[in-house]
NUNU-291028 format. One line per field, with one value per residue (C-alpha): residue in one letter; residue number from 0; x, y, z. Coordinates in pm, 1 decimal, decimal comma, always signed. Layout:
rest	a|... .
nr	NUM|... .
X	X|... .
Y	Y|... .
Z	Z|... .
This chain:
rest	x|x|x|x|x|x|x|x|x|x|x|x|x|x|x|x|x|x|x|x|x|x|x|x|x|x|x|x|x|x|x|x|x|x|x|x|x|x|x|x|x|x|x|x|x|x|x|x|x|x|x|x|x|x|x|x|x|x|x|x|x|x|x|x|x|x|x|x|x|x|x|x|x|x|x|x|x .
nr	0|1|2|3|4|5|6|7|8|9|10|11|12|13|14|15|16|17|18|19|20|21|22|23|24|25|26|27|28|29|30|31|32|33|34|35|36|37|38|39|40|41|42|43|44|45|46|47|48|49|50|51|52|53|54|55|56|57|58|59|60|61|62|63|64|65|66|67|68|69|70|71|72|73|74|75|76 .
X	+425,9|+273,1|+268,4|-49,7|+47,8|-174,8|-520,6|-374,4|-339,4|-668,8|-859,4|-673,2|-776,7|-1136,6|-1169,9|-1089,8|-1351,0|-1068,3|-1054,7|-761,1|-733,7|-677,8|-422,0|-271,8|-247,5|-88,2|+189,6|+218,6|+177,9|-99,7|-424,2|-335,7|-8,4|-141,0|-405,9|-137,3|-21,9|-335,3|-382,0|+2,3|+63,9|+360,9|+589,8|+589,8|+901,5|+1037,0|+999,0|+603,6|+571,4|+689,7|+486,5|+187,7|+241,0|+296,3|-30,3|-195,6|-77,4|+45,6|+451,5|+559,1|+564,3|+221,2|+179,3|+327,2|+197,0|+472,3|+292,3|-81,1|-35,6|-167,7|-35,5|+327,9|+625,0|+727,5|+907,0|+1172,9|+1132,7 .
Y	-1817,0|-1667,3|-1261,6|-1136,7|-743,6|-627,2|-743,6|-532,9|-220,4|-228,2|-330,5|-85,2|+182,6|+55,7|+51,2|+387,4|+444,1|+610,2|+610,2|+461,6|+812,6|+963,7|+691,0|+761,5|+1152,2|+1114,4|+898,4|+1153,4|+875,3|+768,9|+586,0|+294,8|+272,0|+212,3|+29,9|-244,3|-262,9|-369,2|-599,4|-743,2|-687,9|-458,9|-515,4|-229,3|-57,3|-8,0|+374,8|+309,6|+115,0|+337,1|+615,2|+328,8|+250,3|+643,8|+705,6|+370,3|+444,6|+121,3|-140,8|-220,3|-568,2|-509,3|-458,0|-770,2|-966,7|-1054,2|-962,1|-921,0|-638,2|-312,4|-92,2|+76,4|+123,6|+401,8|+590,4|+818,5|+1167,0 .
Z	+169,3|-113,7|-72,4|-168,4|-96,1|-375,1|-192,9|+142,4|-41,7|-248,3|+144,9|+305,0|+72,2|+8,8|+402,0|+396,4|+126,1|-118,3|-488,8|-702,0|-830,2|-447,4|-355,6|-692,3|-683,4|-319,6|-508,4|-782,0|-1034,6|-1298,5|-1151,2|-1451,8|-1254,5|-926,2|-1053,8|-1188,1|-871,2|-695,3|-987,1|-881,1|-1252,6|-1185,5|-864,0|-570,7|-583,0|-144,7|-181,0|-296,2|-15,7|+248,5|+122,5|+116,6|+441,8|+606,1|+412,1|+586,1|+891,0|+907,6|+879,3|+551,9|+732,9|+713,0|+382,3|+260,0|+519,9|+750,3|+1032,7|+1050,9|+1287,1|+1150,7|+1377,5|+1281,6|+1450,5|+1612,5|+1335,1|+1311,0|+1344,7 .
């Protein structure tokens, strides 16, 4: 299985009509750094995956294509 999580994070961003700059600001990083995640130039660290899952209200499993279910699991308080 080839993981194309960069497509998922791009699609989620585009579905919400957000810019890379908006998402990069949420992640406290440069737009160029975030762009490298969407183009699969740089691998996405787990901490960033966690933040993206929270931001898009989904699960890391969805982001990394272990499931097609967007709904997140029940989160800890």
